[in-house]
N, C-alpha and C positions, 0 to 999 in steps of 0.2 A: 375776437374781441378781448382785449385786456382790461380789466377793471381793477383799480386800486380804491380799497376802503380805508381810510384813515380815520381811526375811532379809538379811543383811550379805553372805554369799557370793554372788557373781553366777552361779557354776556350778549352785548349788542354785535359784535363782531360776528359772534357764532351763528345769532339769530338771522343776519343779512348774509352770512357764507349758506347756511342752509337754504335760504329762499332761493338764492342764486344757483345753487346746486341743483336744485329740483328744476330750475329753467334752463340746465345745461350751460350755464355760464361760470367760467372760471373766474376765482376771485385771490387777488393778493392783498395782503393786510399791511397796515402800520399802527403801532399803537400809539400815535400822537403825532401833532404838526411838526415836529423836527424831524422824526425818523421818517414821516411821509415824505417830506420834502428831500431827505437824503436818498430816499428809494428812487424817487424822480430822478434825481441826478445820475443814478445808475441803470436805468430801466425805461423804457417809452409804454405810455399806456393811453388807450383810447378814450377812457373816462374815468373821472375820480369822484367817489363818493366821500363826502368830507363832513363830518361831525362838526357843528358849529361851536359846541360849549366842550372845551378841552382844556384842563389846568395847566400845561406846560406852554402850549401855543394855542391859542382858540382858532377855529375855523376861518374867522375874518383876517386875522394876521396871517395864518398860513397862506389863504388866496391871495392877499396882496404880494406876500414873499414869492409864490410861484409865478403870478403873472409878471411881476418884475423880471424873474429869471427868463421867461418866456421873451420877453421885450429884448434883454441882453443878449439872447441866443444868436447865433447865426442864421439859423432855419426858422427863428419867430415862430415854431411850432406852438399852436393854441389849443391845449387838451379842455373838453368840456368840464366843468366843476357843477356836479348836483350836491346843495348842500342839504344836511340832514340833521336834525334835532329831536329829542325826545319831549321837548319843552312843548306843551299842547297851548 
């Protein structure tokens, strides 16, 4: 399973990376919405973990962009997105 974690905070990326490592799951990372979208254009992932609050491009905008790109793609691939936030 290929997982991409899109999160601007390095500490949050480390926590999730360590948790998934214990479970034996590899994790690819992007440090923001734009870099996550760029990574998706180059690689395929099975699941996205996506922070909702990021300064450059928030998770809502990133999700809308990703879904539009999926609709425009020839294969119409639809990757599940799991939204995350530290906002309690």
